[in-house]
C-alpha positions in Angstrom: 5.6 -22.7 -2.6 3.1 -20.1 -0.7 1.4 -17.3 -2.2 2.7 -13.9 -2.9 0.6 -11.8 -0.9 -0.1 -8.3 -2.4 0.6 -4.8 0.0 -2.6 -3.9 0.9 -1.8 -0.4 0.9 -0.5 -0.7 -2.7 -3.4 -2.4 -4.2 -5.9 1.0 -2.6 -4.1 2.8 -4.8 -2.3 1.9 -7.9 -4.4 -0.3 -10.8 -2.1 -1.8 -13.4 -3.8 -1.9 -16.8 -3.4 -4.2 -19.8 -1.0 -1.7 -21.1 1.3 -2.7 -18.6 0.5 0.9 -17.1 0.2 1.8 -13.5 -2.5 4.3 -12.4 -2.9 6.6 -9.6 -5.2 9.5 -8.3 -3.9 12.8 -6.8 -3.4 14.0 -4.2 -4.3 16.8 -2.0 -7.9 16.7 -3.3 -8.9 15.8 0.0 -9.5 19.6 2.3 -8.8 23.0 2.1 -10.8 23.2 -1.3 -11.6 26.8 -0.9 -8.3 27.7 -1.5 -6.7 25.7 -4.2 -8.2 26.8 -8.0 -10.8 25.8 -9.7 -8.2 24.8 -12.4 -5.3 23.1 -9.9 -9.0 20.6 -8.7 -9.7 19.9 -12.3 -6.4 18.6 -13.0 -6.4 16.5 -9.7 -9.4 15.1 -10.6 -7.5 13.1 -13.4 -5.9 9.8 -12.9 -2.1 9.5 -13.5 0.3 7.4 -15.2 3.3 6.6 -13.3 6.8 7.3 -14.5 8.4 4.6 -15.8 10.6 3.8 -12.5 8.5 4.2 -9.6 6.2 1.5 -11.8 9.0 -0.9 -11.6 8.4 -0.2 -7.6 4.2 0.1 -7.7 4.5 -3.4 -9.5 6.6 -5.5 -7.3 4.1 -4.8 -4.4 1.3 -6.2 -6.9 2.3 -9.4 -7.9 -1.1 -11.0 -9.3 -1.8 -7.0 -10.8 
């Protein structure tokens, strides 16, 4: 039985924590930052955790995570 392959794009974007939750970084913080409000940028800097349904899809792409 060959090894399962990890989806590299998912591995660069998500990380599975010990609790089983999947952590991600918020989008919309790469450019045009002078037009975004300070509070918006502060919220986007924080990481987030996926909902249960989305986390199942991400874990399927990260078999060894």
